[in-house]
DRENLO-192443 format. One record per residue (C-alpha): x, y, z; residue in one letter; residue number from 1. Coordinates in Angstrom, 2 decimals, decimal comma. Example, Ala and Ser with C-alpha at 12.3 -4.5 7.8 and 13.67 -1.06 7.14 Angstrom:
<node><x>12,30</x><y>-4,50</y><z>7,80</z><resn>A</resn><resi>1</resi></node>
<node><x>13,67</x><y>-1,06</y><z>7,14</z><resn>S</resn><resi>2</resi></node>
# end
This chain:
<node><x>0,00</x><y>0,00</y><z>0,00</z><resn>X</resn><resi>1</resi></node>
<node><x>1,51</x><y>3,38</y><z>-0,99</z><resn>X</resn><resi>2</resi></node>
<node><x>2,11</x><y>5,69</y><z>1,96</z><resn>X</resn><resi>3</resi></node>
<node><x>1,57</x><y>8,72</y><z>-0,27</z><resn>X</resn><resi>4</resi></node>
<node><x>-1,13</x><y>8,71</y><z>-2,93</z><resn>X</resn><resi>5</resi></node>
<node><x>-1,01</x><y>10,74</y><z>-6,14</z><resn>X</resn><resi>6</resi></node>
<node><x>-3,95</x><y>11,47</y><z>-8,43</z><resn>X</resn><resi>7</resi></node>
<node><x>-4,10</x><y>13,75</y><z>-11,45</z><resn>X</resn><resi>8</resi></node>
<node><x>-7,43</x><y>15,57</y><z>-11,53</z><resn>X</resn><resi>9</resi></node>
<node><x>-7,50</x><y>17,84</y><z>-14,56</z><resn>X</resn><resi>10</resi></node>
<node><x>-5,13</x><y>20,72</y><z>-13,84</z><resn>X</resn><resi>11</resi></node>
<node><x>-4,76</x><y>19,74</y><z>-10,17</z><resn>X</resn><resi>12</resi></node>
<node><x>-2,31</x><y>17,16</y><z>-8,81</z><resn>X</resn><resi>13</resi></node>
<node><x>-3,72</x><y>15,71</y><z>-5,59</z><resn>X</resn><resi>14</resi></node>
<node><x>-1,15</x><y>14,36</y><z>-3,10</z><resn>X</resn><resi>15</resi></node>
<node><x>-2,44</x><y>12,54</y><z>-0,02</z><resn>X</resn><resi>16</resi></node>
<node><x>-0,47</x><y>11,27</y><z>2,98</z><resn>X</resn><resi>17</resi></node>
<node><x>-1,81</x><y>7,75</y><z>3,37</z><resn>X</resn><resi>18</resi></node>
<node><x>-1,06</x><y>6,21</y><z>6,77</z><resn>X</resn><resi>19</resi></node>
<node><x>-4,44</x><y>6,94</y><z>8,39</z><resn>X</resn><resi>20</resi></node>
<node><x>-4,08</x><y>4,13</y><z>10,93</z><resn>X</resn><resi>21</resi></node>
<node><x>-1,29</x><y>6,14</y><z>12,62</z><resn>X</resn><resi>22</resi></node>
<node><x>-2,56</x><y>9,64</y><z>11,76</z><resn>X</resn><resi>23</resi></node>
<node><x>-0,19</x><y>9,75</y><z>8,76</z><resn>X</resn><resi>24</resi></node>
<node><x>2,88</x><y>9,56</y><z>10,99</z><resn>X</resn><resi>25</resi></node>
<node><x>6,22</x><y>9,87</y><z>9,22</z><resn>X</resn><resi>26</resi></node>
<node><x>8,24</x><y>6,68</y><z>8,81</z><resn>X</resn><resi>27</resi></node>
<node><x>11,27</x><y>5,77</y><z>6,67</z><resn>X</resn><resi>28</resi></node>
<node><x>9,26</x><y>5,65</y><z>3,44</z><resn>X</resn><resi>29</resi></node>
<node><x>6,85</x><y>8,58</y><z>3,60</z><resn>X</resn><resi>30</resi></node>
<node><x>9,29</x><y>11,46</y><z>2,92</z><resn>X</resn><resi>31</resi></node>
<node><x>10,67</x><y>9,83</y><z>-0,23</z><resn>X</resn><resi>32</resi></node>
<node><x>7,21</x><y>8,94</y><z>-1,49</z><resn>X</resn><resi>33</resi></node>
<node><x>6,08</x><y>12,52</y><z>-0,88</z><resn>X</resn><resi>34</resi></node>
<node><x>9,01</x><y>13,92</y><z>-2,88</z><resn>X</resn><resi>35</resi></node>
<node><x>8,30</x><y>11,43</y><z>-5,69</z><resn>X</resn><resi>36</resi></node>
<node><x>4,66</x><y>12,52</y><z>-5,90</z><resn>X</resn><resi>37</resi></node>
<node><x>5,71</x><y>16,17</y><z>-6,01</z><resn>X</resn><resi>38</resi></node>
<node><x>8,19</x><y>15,40</y><z>-8,79</z><resn>X</resn><resi>39</resi></node>
<node><x>5,50</x><y>13,58</y><z>-10,77</z><resn>X</resn><resi>40</resi></node>
<node><x>3,12</x><y>16,52</y><z>-10,57</z><resn>X</resn><resi>41</resi></node>
<node><x>5,88</x><y>19,00</y><z>-11,32</z><resn>X</resn><resi>42</resi></node>
<node><x>6,88</x><y>17,14</y><z>-14,48</z><resn>X</resn><resi>43</resi></node>
<node><x>3,33</x><y>16,89</y><z>-15,84</z><resn>X</resn><resi>44</resi></node>
<node><x>2,64</x><y>19,71</y><z>-18,31</z><resn>X</resn><resi>45</resi></node>
<node><x>-1,09</x><y>19,45</y><z>-17,65</z><resn>X</resn><resi>46</resi></node>
<node><x>-0,85</x><y>20,00</y><z>-13,89</z><resn>X</resn><resi>47</resi></node>
<node><x>-0,88</x><y>23,64</y><z>-12,77</z><resn>X</resn><resi>48</resi></node>
<node><x>-1,21</x><y>23,34</y><z>-8,98</z><resn>X</resn><resi>49</resi></node>
<node><x>-0,85</x><y>20,68</y><z>-6,28</z><resn>X</resn><resi>50</resi></node>
<node><x>-3,12</x><y>20,10</y><z>-3,30</z><resn>X</resn><resi>51</resi></node>
<node><x>-1,58</x><y>18,26</y><z>-0,35</z><resn>X</resn><resi>52</resi></node>
<node><x>-3,80</x><y>16,66</y><z>2,30</z><resn>X</resn><resi>53</resi></node>
<node><x>-3,91</x><y>13,76</y><z>4,75</z><resn>X</resn><resi>54</resi></node>
<node><x>-6,16</x><y>10,69</y><z>4,77</z><resn>X</resn><resi>55</resi></node>
<node><x>-8,27</x><y>9,89</y><z>7,79</z><resn>X</resn><resi>56</resi></node>
<node><x>-8,73</x><y>11,98</y><z>10,91</z><resn>X</resn><resi>57</resi></node>
<node><x>-5,72</x><y>14,31</y><z>10,64</z><resn>X</resn><resi>58</resi></node>
<node><x>-3,13</x><y>15,75</y><z>8,28</z><resn>X</resn><resi>59</resi></node>
<node><x>-0,03</x><y>14,41</y><z>10,05</z><resn>X</resn><resi>60</resi></node>
<node><x>0,91</x><y>13,53</y><z>13,63</z><resn>X</resn><resi>61</resi></node>
<node><x>4,65</x><y>13,97</y><z>13,08</z><resn>X</resn><resi>62</resi></node>
<node><x>7,33</x><y>11,30</y><z>13,19</z><resn>X</resn><resi>63</resi></node>
<node><x>6,24</x><y>7,79</y><z>14,09</z><resn>X</resn><resi>64</resi></node>
<node><x>8,37</x><y>7,97</y><z>17,22</z><resn>X</resn><resi>65</resi></node>
<node><x>6,95</x><y>4,80</y><z>18,72</z><resn>X</resn><resi>66</resi></node>
<node><x>8,32</x><y>3,06</y><z>15,63</z><resn>X</resn><resi>67</resi></node>
<node><x>11,70</x><y>4,76</y><z>15,87</z><resn>X</resn><resi>68</resi></node>
<node><x>12,03</x><y>4,67</y><z>19,67</z><resn>X</resn><resi>69</resi></node>
<node><x>11,21</x><y>0,96</y><z>19,76</z><resn>X</resn><resi>70</resi></node>
<node><x>13,99</x><y>0,24</y><z>17,28</z><resn>X</resn><resi>71</resi></node>
<node><x>11,84</x><y>-0,99</y><z>14,39</z><resn>X</resn><resi>72</resi></node>
<node><x>13,70</x><y>1,21</y><z>11,92</z><resn>X</resn><resi>73</resi></node>
<node><x>17,19</x><y>0,95</y><z>10,46</z><resn>X</resn><resi>74</resi></node>
<node><x>17,48</x><y>4,68</y><z>11,19</z><resn>X</resn><resi>75</resi></node>
<node><x>18,05</x><y>5,27</y><z>14,89</z><resn>X</resn><resi>76</resi></node>
<node><x>16,87</x><y>8,66</y><z>16,10</z><resn>X</resn><resi>77</resi></node>
<node><x>18,81</x><y>7,99</y><z>19,29</z><resn>X</resn><resi>78</resi></node>
<node><x>22,18</x><y>6,25</y><z>18,96</z><resn>X</resn><resi>79</resi></node>
<node><x>24,27</x><y>4,56</y><z>21,57</z><resn>X</resn><resi>80</resi></node>
<node><x>26,92</x><y>6,86</y><z>22,98</z><resn>X</resn><resi>81</resi></node>
<node><x>29,21</x><y>8,11</y><z>21,63</z><resn>X</resn><resi>82</resi></node>
<node><x>26,87</x><y>9,11</y><z>18,84</z><resn>X</resn><resi>83</resi></node>
<node><x>27,79</x><y>10,02</y><z>15,28</z><resn>X</resn><resi>84</resi></node>
<node><x>26,23</x><y>13,44</y><z>14,53</z><resn>X</resn><resi>85</resi></node>
<node><x>26,86</x><y>13,14</y><z>10,81</z><resn>X</resn><resi>86</resi></node>
<node><x>24,96</x><y>9,86</y><z>10,60</z><resn>X</resn><resi>87</resi></node>
<node><x>22,05</x><y>11,56</y><z>12,33</z><resn>X</resn><resi>88</resi></node>
<node><x>22,37</x><y>14,63</y><z>10,10</z><resn>X</resn><resi>89</resi></node>
<node><x>22,39</x><y>12,55</y><z>6,91</z><resn>X</resn><resi>90</resi></node>
<node><x>19,11</x><y>10,86</y><z>7,79</z><resn>X</resn><resi>91</resi></node>
<node><x>17,28</x><y>13,98</y><z>8,97</z><resn>X</resn><resi>92</resi></node>
<node><x>18,67</x><y>16,22</y><z>6,21</z><resn>X</resn><resi>93</resi></node>
<node><x>17,37</x><y>13,81</y><z>3,56</z><resn>X</resn><resi>94</resi></node>
<node><x>13,90</x><y>13,97</y><z>5,13</z><resn>X</resn><resi>95</resi></node>
<node><x>14,04</x><y>17,75</y><z>5,36</z><resn>X</resn><resi>96</resi></node>
<node><x>14,92</x><y>18,02</y><z>1,69</z><resn>X</resn><resi>97</resi></node>
<node><x>12,06</x><y>15,67</y><z>0,82</z><resn>X</resn><resi>98</resi></node>
<node><x>9,66</x><y>17,98</y><z>2,68</z><resn>X</resn><resi>99</resi></node>
<node><x>11,24</x><y>20,96</y><z>0,94</z><resn>X</resn><resi>100</resi></node>
<node><x>10,33</x><y>19,48</y><z>-2,44</z><resn>X</resn><resi>101</resi></node>
<node><x>7,01</x><y>21,23</y><z>-1,81</z><resn>X</resn><resi>102</resi></node>
<node><x>8,76</x><y>24,59</y><z>-1,50</z><resn>X</resn><resi>103</resi></node>
<node><x>11,17</x><y>24,03</y><z>-4,38</z><resn>X</resn><resi>104</resi></node>
<node><x>8,71</x><y>22,60</y><z>-6,89</z><resn>X</resn><resi>105</resi></node>
<node><x>8,12</x><y>24,82</y><z>-9,89</z><resn>X</resn><resi>106</resi></node>
<node><x>4,37</x><y>24,69</y><z>-9,36</z><resn>X</resn><resi>107</resi></node>
<node><x>2,49</x><y>26,03</y><z>-6,33</z><resn>X</resn><resi>108</resi></node>
<node><x>1,35</x><y>23,75</y><z>-3,52</z><resn>X</resn><resi>109</resi></node>
<node><x>-1,69</x><y>24,28</y><z>-1,29</z><resn>X</resn><resi>110</resi></node>
<node><x>-1,70</x><y>22,32</y><z>1,97</z><resn>X</resn><resi>111</resi></node>
<node><x>-5,05</x><y>21,48</y><z>3,58</z><resn>X</resn><resi>112</resi></node>
<node><x>-4,82</x><y>20,84</y><z>7,33</z><resn>X</resn><resi>113</resi></node>
<node><x>-7,62</x><y>19,11</y><z>9,20</z><resn>X</resn><resi>114</resi></node>
<node><x>-7,36</x><y>17,50</y><z>12,63</z><resn>X</resn><resi>115</resi></node>
<node><x>-3,77</x><y>18,44</y><z>13,36</z><resn>X</resn><resi>116</resi></node>
<node><x>-0,35</x><y>19,03</y><z>11,84</z><resn>X</resn><resi>117</resi></node>
<node><x>2,06</x><y>18,64</y><z>14,73</z><resn>X</resn><resi>118</resi></node>
<node><x>5,81</x><y>18,12</y><z>15,22</z><resn>X</resn><resi>119</resi></node>
<node><x>7,21</x><y>16,79</y><z>11,94</z><resn>X</resn><resi>120</resi></node>
<node><x>3,73</x><y>17,14</y><z>10,44</z><resn>X</resn><resi>121</resi></node>
<node><x>3,98</x><y>20,90</y><z>10,88</z><resn>X</resn><resi>122</resi></node>
<node><x>7,34</x><y>20,76</y><z>9,07</z><resn>X</resn><resi>123</resi></node>
<node><x>5,55</x><y>19,33</y><z>6,04</z><resn>X</resn><resi>124</resi></node>
<node><x>2,57</x><y>21,68</y><z>6,18</z><resn>X</resn><resi>125</resi></node>
<node><x>4,73</x><y>24,80</y><z>6,47</z><resn>X</resn><resi>126</resi></node>
<node><x>6,88</x><y>23,85</y><z>3,45</z><resn>X</resn><resi>127</resi></node>
<node><x>3,84</x><y>24,30</y><z>1,20</z><resn>X</resn><resi>128</resi></node>
<node><x>3,32</x><y>27,63</y><z>-0,52</z><resn>X</resn><resi>129</resi></node>
<node><x>-0,12</x><y>28,21</y><z>0,96</z><resn>X</resn><resi>130</resi></node>
<node><x>-1,54</x><y>26,47</y><z>4,03</z><resn>X</resn><resi>131</resi></node>
<node><x>-5,22</x><y>26,55</y><z>4,95</z><resn>X</resn><resi>132</resi></node>
<node><x>-6,50</x><y>25,08</y><z>8,22</z><resn>X</resn><resi>133</resi></node>
<node><x>-9,84</x><y>24,13</y><z>9,66</z><resn>X</resn><resi>134</resi></node>
<node><x>-10,81</x><y>26,31</y><z>12,60</z><resn>X</resn><resi>135</resi></node>
<node><x>-10,46</x><y>23,46</y><z>15,11</z><resn>X</resn><resi>136</resi></node>
<node><x>-7,37</x><y>21,90</y><z>13,53</z><resn>X</resn><resi>137</resi></node>
<node><x>-4,21</x><y>22,21</y><z>15,64</z><resn>X</resn><resi>138</resi></node>
<node><x>-0,64</x><y>22,99</y><z>14,70</z><resn>X</resn><resi>139</resi></node>
<node><x>2,47</x><y>23,08</y><z>16,86</z><resn>X</resn><resi>140</resi></node>
<node><x>5,93</x><y>21,65</y><z>17,50</z><resn>X</resn><resi>141</resi></node>
<node><x>5,74</x><y>20,17</y><z>20,98</z><resn>X</resn><resi>142</resi></node>
<node><x>9,21</x><y>18,52</y><z>20,85</z><resn>X</resn><resi>143</resi></node>
<node><x>10,82</x><y>21,95</y><z>21,30</z><resn>X</resn><resi>144</resi></node>
<node><x>10,15</x><y>21,27</y><z>25,00</z><resn>X</resn><resi>145</resi></node>
<node><x>12,59</x><y>18,36</y><z>24,80</z><resn>X</resn><resi>146</resi></node>
<node><x>13,81</x><y>15,99</y><z>22,08</z><resn>X</resn><resi>147</resi></node>
<node><x>13,39</x><y>18,11</y><z>18,97</z><resn>X</resn><resi>148</resi></node>
<node><x>14,09</x><y>21,16</y><z>16,81</z><resn>X</resn><resi>149</resi></node>
<node><x>11,99</x><y>21,76</y><z>13,65</z><resn>X</resn><resi>150</resi></node>
<node><x>14,42</x><y>20,92</y><z>10,87</z><resn>X</resn><resi>151</resi></node>
<node><x>12,65</x><y>22,87</y><z>8,11</z><resn>X</resn><resi>152</resi></node>
<node><x>12,88</x><y>26,04</y><z>10,27</z><resn>X</resn><resi>153</resi></node>
<node><x>9,83</x><y>27,46</y><z>8,53</z><resn>X</resn><resi>154</resi></node>
<node><x>8,34</x><y>28,92</y><z>11,69</z><resn>X</resn><resi>155</resi></node>
<node><x>10,61</x><y>31,96</y><z>11,71</z><resn>X</resn><resi>156</resi></node>
<node><x>10,30</x><y>32,53</y><z>7,97</z><resn>X</resn><resi>157</resi></node>
<node><x>6,51</x><y>32,61</y><z>8,23</z><resn>X</resn><resi>158</resi></node>
<node><x>6,15</x><y>34,39</y><z>11,57</z><resn>X</resn><resi>159</resi></node>
<node><x>9,21</x><y>36,53</y><z>12,18</z><resn>X</resn><resi>160</resi></node>
<node><x>11,43</x><y>36,13</y><z>15,25</z><resn>X</resn><resi>161</resi></node>
<node><x>9,15</x><y>37,14</y><z>18,13</z><resn>X</resn><resi>162</resi></node>
<node><x>6,11</x><y>35,06</y><z>17,23</z><resn>X</resn><resi>163</resi></node>
<node><x>8,33</x><y>32,13</y><z>16,27</z><resn>X</resn><resi>164</resi></node>
<node><x>9,96</x><y>32,33</y><z>19,69</z><resn>X</resn><resi>165</resi></node>
<node><x>6,54</x><y>32,36</y><z>21,35</z><resn>X</resn><resi>166</resi></node>
<node><x>5,83</x><y>29,00</y><z>19,69</z><resn>X</resn><resi>167</resi></node>
<node><x>9,29</x><y>27,45</y><z>20,03</z><resn>X</resn><resi>168</resi></node>
<node><x>9,82</x><y>28,48</y><z>23,67</z><resn>X</resn><resi>169</resi></node>
<node><x>6,54</x><y>26,83</y><z>24,77</z><resn>X</resn><resi>170</resi></node>
<node><x>5,94</x><y>23,95</y><z>22,37</z><resn>X</resn><resi>171</resi></node>
<node><x>2,27</x><y>24,93</y><z>22,44</z><resn>X</resn><resi>172</resi></node>
<node><x>-0,30</x><y>23,78</y><z>19,92</z><resn>X</resn><resi>173</resi></node>
<node><x>-2,64</x><y>26,42</y><z>18,52</z><resn>X</resn><resi>174</resi></node>
<node><x>-5,90</x><y>26,11</y><z>16,63</z><resn>X</resn><resi>175</resi></node>
<node><x>-6,36</x><y>27,20</y><z>13,04</z><resn>X</resn><resi>176</resi></node>
<node><x>-8,01</x><y>30,48</y><z>13,99</z><resn>X</resn><resi>177</resi></node>
<node><x>-5,02</x><y>31,62</y><z>16,06</z><resn>X</resn><resi>178</resi></node>
<node><x>-2,55</x><y>30,31</y><z>13,48</z><resn>X</resn><resi>179</resi></node>
<node><x>-4,21</x><y>32,47</y><z>10,82</z><resn>X</resn><resi>180</resi></node>
<node><x>-4,38</x><y>35,52</y><z>13,09</z><resn>X</resn><resi>181</resi></node>
<node><x>-0,69</x><y>35,09</y><z>13,87</z><resn>X</resn><resi>182</resi></node>
<node><x>0,18</x><y>34,86</y><z>10,18</z><resn>X</resn><resi>183</resi></node>
<node><x>1,49</x><y>31,30</y><z>10,36</z><resn>X</resn><resi>184</resi></node>
<node><x>-1,00</x><y>30,07</y><z>7,73</z><resn>X</resn><resi>185</resi></node>
<node><x>-2,92</x><y>31,80</y><z>4,97</z><resn>X</resn><resi>186</resi></node>
<node><x>-6,34</x><y>31,40</y><z>6,54</z><resn>X</resn><resi>187</resi></node>
<node><x>-8,57</x><y>29,33</y><z>8,78</z><resn>X</resn><resi>188</resi></node>
<node><x>-12,14</x><y>28,41</y><z>7,90</z><resn>X</resn><resi>189</resi></node>
<node><x>-14,91</x><y>26,45</y><z>9,62</z><resn>X</resn><resi>190</resi></node>
<node><x>-14,09</x><y>22,76</y><z>9,41</z><resn>X</resn><resi>191</resi></node>
<node><x>-17,11</x><y>21,98</y><z>7,23</z><resn>X</resn><resi>192</resi></node>
<node><x>-15,95</x><y>24,58</y><z>4,69</z><resn>X</resn><resi>193</resi></node>
<node><x>-12,29</x><y>23,50</y><z>4,50</z><resn>X</resn><resi>194</resi></node>
<node><x>-12,60</x><y>21,28</y><z>1,42</z><resn>X</resn><resi>195</resi></node>
<node><x>-14,61</x><y>23,87</y><z>-0,51</z><resn>X</resn><resi>196</resi></node>
<node><x>-12,22</x><y>26,69</y><z>0,43</z><resn>X</resn><resi>197</resi></node>
<node><x>-9,15</x><y>24,79</y><z>-0,72</z><resn>X</resn><resi>198</resi></node>
<node><x>-10,89</x><y>23,63</y><z>-3,89</z><resn>X</resn><resi>199</resi></node>
<node><x>-11,96</x><y>27,17</y><z>-4,84</z><resn>X</resn><resi>200</resi></node>
<node><x>-8,41</x><y>28,49</y><z>-4,41</z><resn>X</resn><resi>201</resi></node>
<node><x>-6,90</x><y>25,57</y><z>-6,33</z><resn>X</resn><resi>202</resi></node>
<node><x>-9,31</x><y>26,02</y><z>-9,22</z><resn>X</resn><resi>203</resi></node>
<node><x>-8,64</x><y>29,77</y><z>-9,32</z><resn>X</resn><resi>204</resi></node>
<node><x>-4,87</x><y>29,22</y><z>-9,44</z><resn>X</resn><resi>205</resi></node>
<node><x>-5,23</x><y>26,41</y><z>-12,00</z><resn>X</resn><resi>206</resi></node>
<node><x>-6,60</x><y>28,92</y><z>-14,52</z><resn>X</resn><resi>207</resi></node>
<node><x>-3,19</x><y>30,68</y><z>-14,61</z><resn>X</resn><resi>208</resi></node>
<node><x>-0,56</x><y>29,46</y><z>-17,13</z><resn>X</resn><resi>209</resi></node>
<node><x>2,10</x><y>27,22</y><z>-15,60</z><resn>X</resn><resi>210</resi></node>
<node><x>4,92</x><y>29,52</y><z>-16,65</z><resn>X</resn><resi>211</resi></node>
<node><x>3,29</x><y>32,48</y><z>-14,91</z><resn>X</resn><resi>212</resi></node>
<node><x>2,82</x><y>30,48</y><z>-11,71</z><resn>X</resn><resi>213</resi></node>
<node><x>6,40</x><y>29,22</y><z>-11,85</z><resn>X</resn><resi>214</resi></node>
<node><x>7,92</x><y>32,67</y><z>-12,36</z><resn>X</resn><resi>215</resi></node>
<node><x>5,98</x><y>34,22</y><z>-9,48</z><resn>X</resn><resi>216</resi></node>
<node><x>6,94</x><y>31,36</y><z>-7,15</z><resn>X</resn><resi>217</resi></node>
<node><x>10,61</x><y>31,54</y><z>-8,13</z><resn>X</resn><resi>218</resi></node>
<node><x>10,80</x><y>35,29</y><z>-7,58</z><resn>X</resn><resi>219</resi></node>
<node><x>9,17</x><y>35,12</y><z>-4,16</z><resn>X</resn><resi>220</resi></node>
<node><x>11,19</x><y>32,08</y><z>-3,06</z><resn>X</resn><resi>221</resi></node>
<node><x>14,41</x><y>33,79</y><z>-4,14</z><resn>X</resn><resi>222</resi></node>
<node><x>13,85</x><y>36,39</y><z>-1,44</z><resn>X</resn><resi>223</resi></node>
<node><x>14,18</x><y>33,80</y><z>1,34</z><resn>X</resn><resi>224</resi></node>
<node><x>15,91</x><y>30,71</y><z>-0,09</z><resn>X</resn><resi>225</resi></node>
<node><x>19,44</x><y>31,48</y><z>1,11</z><resn>X</resn><resi>226</resi></node>
<node><x>18,30</x><y>32,19</y><z>4,65</z><resn>X</resn><resi>227</resi></node>
<node><x>16,06</x><y>29,12</y><z>4,65</z><resn>X</resn><resi>228</resi></node>
<node><x>18,97</x><y>26,87</y><z>3,64</z><resn>X</resn><resi>229</resi></node>
<node><x>21,25</x><y>28,30</y><z>6,34</z><resn>X</resn><resi>230</resi></node>
<node><x>18,72</x><y>27,97</y><z>9,15</z><resn>X</resn><resi>231</resi></node>
<node><x>17,72</x><y>24,45</y><z>8,08</z><resn>X</resn><resi>232</resi></node>
<node><x>21,30</x><y>23,19</y><z>8,30</z><resn>X</resn><resi>233</resi></node>
<node><x>21,64</x><y>24,57</y><z>11,82</z><resn>X</resn><resi>234</resi></node>
<node><x>18,22</x><y>23,29</y><z>12,85</z><resn>X</resn><resi>235</resi></node>
<node><x>18,95</x><y>19,79</y><z>11,53</z><resn>X</resn><resi>236</resi></node>
<node><x>22,20</x><y>19,61</y><z>13,49</z><resn>X</resn><resi>237</resi></node>
<node><x>20,45</x><y>20,88</y><z>16,62</z><resn>X</resn><resi>238</resi></node>
<node><x>17,62</x><y>18,36</y><z>16,17</z><resn>X</resn><resi>239</resi></node>
<node><x>20,15</x><y>15,55</y><z>16,51</z><resn>X</resn><resi>240</resi></node>
<node><x>21,73</x><y>17,21</y><z>19,53</z><resn>X</resn><resi>241</resi></node>
<node><x>18,36</x><y>17,53</y><z>21,30</z><resn>X</resn><resi>242</resi></node>
<node><x>17,92</x><y>13,76</y><z>21,16</z><resn>X</resn><resi>243</resi></node>
<node><x>21,41</x><y>13,11</y><z>22,55</z><resn>X</resn><resi>244</resi></node>
<node><x>21,60</x><y>15,86</y><z>25,18</z><resn>X</resn><resi>245</resi></node>
<node><x>21,37</x><y>14,83</y><z>28,86</z><resn>X</resn><resi>246</resi></node>
<node><x>17,71</x><y>15,92</y><z>28,90</z><resn>X</resn><resi>247</resi></node>
<node><x>17,03</x><y>14,13</y><z>25,63</z><resn>X</resn><resi>248</resi></node>
<node><x>18,50</x><y>10,90</y><z>26,94</z><resn>X</resn><resi>249</resi></node>
<node><x>16,45</x><y>11,29</y><z>30,13</z><resn>X</resn><resi>250</resi></node>
<node><x>13,33</x><y>11,66</y><z>28,00</z><resn>X</resn><resi>251</resi></node>
<node><x>14,15</x><y>8,43</y><z>26,14</z><resn>X</resn><resi>252</resi></node>
<node><x>14,71</x><y>6,66</y><z>29,46</z><resn>X</resn><resi>253</resi></node>
<node><x>11,35</x><y>7,96</y><z>30,67</z><resn>X</resn><resi>254</resi></node>
<node><x>9,66</x><y>6,60</y><z>27,53</z><resn>X</resn><resi>255</resi></node>
<node><x>11,20</x><y>3,21</y><z>28,24</z><resn>X</resn><resi>256</resi></node>
<node><x>10,08</x><y>3,36</y><z>31,88</z><resn>X</resn><resi>257</resi></node>
<node><x>6,48</x><y>4,57</y><z>31,59</z><resn>X</resn><resi>258</resi></node>
<node><x>5,62</x><y>4,30</y><z>27,90</z><resn>X</resn><resi>259</resi></node>
<node><x>5,48</x><y>6,77</y><z>25,07</z><resn>X</resn><resi>260</resi></node>
<node><x>2,02</x><y>8,18</y><z>25,81</z><resn>X</resn><resi>261</resi></node>
<node><x>2,73</x><y>9,10</y><z>29,45</z><resn>X</resn><resi>262</resi></node>
<node><x>6,18</x><y>10,53</y><z>28,71</z><resn>X</resn><resi>263</resi></node>
<node><x>4,78</x><y>12,77</y><z>25,95</z><resn>X</resn><resi>264</resi></node>
<node><x>1,96</x><y>13,92</y><z>28,23</z><resn>X</resn><resi>265</resi></node>
<node><x>4,48</x><y>14,84</y><z>30,93</z><resn>X</resn><resi>266</resi></node>
<node><x>6,58</x><y>16,70</y><z>28,36</z><resn>X</resn><resi>267</resi></node>
<node><x>3,69</x><y>18,64</y><z>26,86</z><resn>X</resn><resi>268</resi></node>
<node><x>2,10</x><y>19,60</y><z>30,19</z><resn>X</resn><resi>269</resi></node>
<node><x>5,41</x><y>20,61</y><z>31,79</z><resn>X</resn><resi>270</resi></node>
<node><x>5,05</x><y>18,15</y><z>34,66</z><resn>X</resn><resi>271</resi></node>
<node><x>8,49</x><y>16,65</y><z>34,43</z><resn>X</resn><resi>272</resi></node>
<node><x>11,96</x><y>18,05</y><z>35,02</z><resn>X</resn><resi>273</resi></node>
<node><x>14,17</x><y>16,52</y><z>32,34</z><resn>X</resn><resi>274</resi></node>
<node><x>17,35</x><y>17,86</y><z>33,95</z><resn>X</resn><resi>275</resi></node>
<node><x>16,83</x><y>16,03</y><z>37,24</z><resn>X</resn><resi>276</resi></node>
<node><x>14,71</x><y>13,28</y><z>35,67</z><resn>X</resn><resi>277</resi></node>
<node><x>11,96</x><y>13,64</y><z>38,27</z><resn>X</resn><resi>278</resi></node>
<node><x>8,25</x><y>14,50</y><z>38,17</z><resn>X</resn><resi>279</resi></node>
<node><x>7,87</x><y>18,13</y><z>39,21</z><resn>X</resn><resi>280</resi></node>
<node><x>4,81</x><y>17,50</y><z>41,38</z><resn>X</resn><resi>281</resi></node>
<node><x>6,67</x><y>14,87</y><z>43,42</z><resn>X</resn><resi>282</resi></node>
<node><x>9,64</x><y>17,07</y><z>44,35</z><resn>X</resn><resi>283</resi></node>
<node><x>9,85</x><y>18,96</y><z>47,60</z><resn>X</resn><resi>284</resi></node>
<node><x>10,48</x><y>22,66</y><z>47,01</z><resn>X</resn><resi>285</resi></node>
# end
């Protein structure tokens, strides 16, 4: 079963993340299949615009960390010490570039977010040219609290430094309405209107010649491409460091002790001190 579906629909290339049983979580195969679908649409002279969405209940829940943390992948997101940072960088950089195929494609990409686009899922959504969310959909990068740094670094390029810091310093998730008000995404619409809103925009853009669309995208991207590339390299290195820092290793140990779900809940609610490796509520002040 393909983990990313591609369908040509007139002038629209429809790309769908297709692991609904795990909320389209990212595994070893999904990034490459995504880039391949983008390349197929980009090479088709009949396709003017791409629409990216997720099957099932959500757009993307981020990396399938249960899969990686339990050692079911040949790519270890946490290595035995001493760790090889370049091995880590090679794996994550390849994924980042696969996500960036959306940004670098000649043709525009609209991303439709329902349910949530969190952690690595937000990396994918924010690489699109235009992102539209349902009002109740959620977006955020919770691993900035421990064990992660968004490798595509698109938060600062969309938000500017202060608002990006507000998100990265807290790891909060925000709903579509706030994301649109903040300027993170193009707009937020009532959930029931999301499909129609994205379709109307895609059809409007599809009436423009491909060369016109490509030239406008290239000009606008040229204004930020160099800075994007620089910040992504730093972010990808830091992402590996976060997983091998003392706090990152404590988080992995906590996952092994209490399970992934509880450890993530403790991380996201701020109820655990990853420096001392103790629950905050259980410590005497």
